[in-house]
N, C-alpha and C positions, 0 to 999 in steps of 0.2 A: 504493500500500500504506500509506504514512504517513497519507494522508487517511482511509482506512478505519479504521485504528487510532485516530486522533484522534477520528473520529466515534463510534466504539464507546465510547471512554472517556468522551466527553461525555454520551452516552446513559445509561451506567451511573451516572454522577454525578447526572444529573438524576432518574433513577428513585429513587435513595437519598434525595434531598431530598424528593420527593413522599411517600415512604413514612414520613418522620419527621413529617409534618404531622398535627395532631390535630383532632378536632372541637372547635368552640368550647365545647361543653358540658363538655369535659374541662379547660378552662382557667378558666371562670367558672361559678359556680352562682347562678342567680336564685332568690329566695325564692318567686316564683310566675311563671309564664309567661303567665298570663291574668288579666284584671281586668274585672269586670262593673260598669259605672257605674250600672246599674239604669235608672230613668226619669230623664231629664234634660230641662231646658227648652231649646227650640229657640233657637239663636243665642247661647247663654250658654256661654262656654268652661269646660271642666273639665280637670283634670290628675290624673295618677297617677304616682307614682314606682315604677318597677320596680327594686328594690334587688338588688345582686349582690355576691358575694365572689370575689376573685381566688384560686382554688385551685391555680394553677399553681406551678411552681418558681421563678418570677421575675416581674418586672413585665410587665403586659400593656397593650396599647393597643387601644381600641375604634376601629377604622378608620371604620366607617360605621354609622349607624342610619337606615334608609330606610323611610319610611311607604308604605303601599299607596295612599294618596290624599292630596290637598292639604289636606283638612280635619284631618288628623292631623299634628302637629308634634313629632317626637322631638328631645330635646336630650341629647347624649351627653357623657361626661366628656372634657375636653381634656387631653392629655398622658397619661403612663403611670399606671396604678393599681398600687401596690406589692403584692408578694406578701402574701397574707393579709388585705389591706385591703378594706373595703366601699366601694361607690360606687353610683350610680344612673343610670338612663336615665329622663328625664321624658317622659311621653306626654301631650301636649296634644291636645284634641279640641274642635272647634267646628263643629257641624252646622248647615247652612242648611236641610236637608230633614227633615221629620218622618218617623218610621218606625224600624224596628230597624236596628242597624248592627253590623258585624263587621269590624274593621280589623286590619291586621297591621303590625308594625315588624320589619324584618329587620336583625339585628345581626351585623356582621362583626368578628371579632377578628383582629388581625395574627398571622400564623403558623398560623391555623386553616384547615382545608380546607373546612369547612361552617359556615354561619352558624346563629344561634339565632333563632327566630321568636317574638316576643311578640305577644299578641292582646288587643285591647280590644273589649268588646261593650256593648250596652245598647239603650235605646229612647229616641228623641228625640220629645218631645211638643210640640205647639203651645202658645203661651202660655195659651190658654183650657183646653186639655186638662190642662196641668200644674197650673193653679190648681185645677181640679176634683180632680185626683189628690191634691194637698196637702190640700184640704178633706176628702176621703174618708179620708185617713190619720188625721186628727185626730178623726174621729167614732168613738165606741165601737161595737163590733160587737154586733148584737142577735140 
């Protein structure tokens, strides 16, 4: 009987802990969740800062920022971000293959039940195609 009561008590406590967790989007607000690099040159690294504000009632910690592939390298803040303060997650991208891309970075916040997904997109051009693209951009339209 004591074991049953103890088990039931532990179960109720664990349910209440799960009920208190929030979505990461309730703790931090990103200025944008997507970024389009446009046309970029193959094998030339590019970066974008996804800025966010801590809108929670206390400091938050970004636990992980995980990219969907090895060509994307996210850098997250180390340590806690104080309430009301801004910070960023830097998304680096270096493509070996030409063509369109659509990559994600999954951001987990300590104490949040669901992560936030950031997205980078664009098109990688070979060196020759990128040079032609740059030349065409500089010509007046007729």
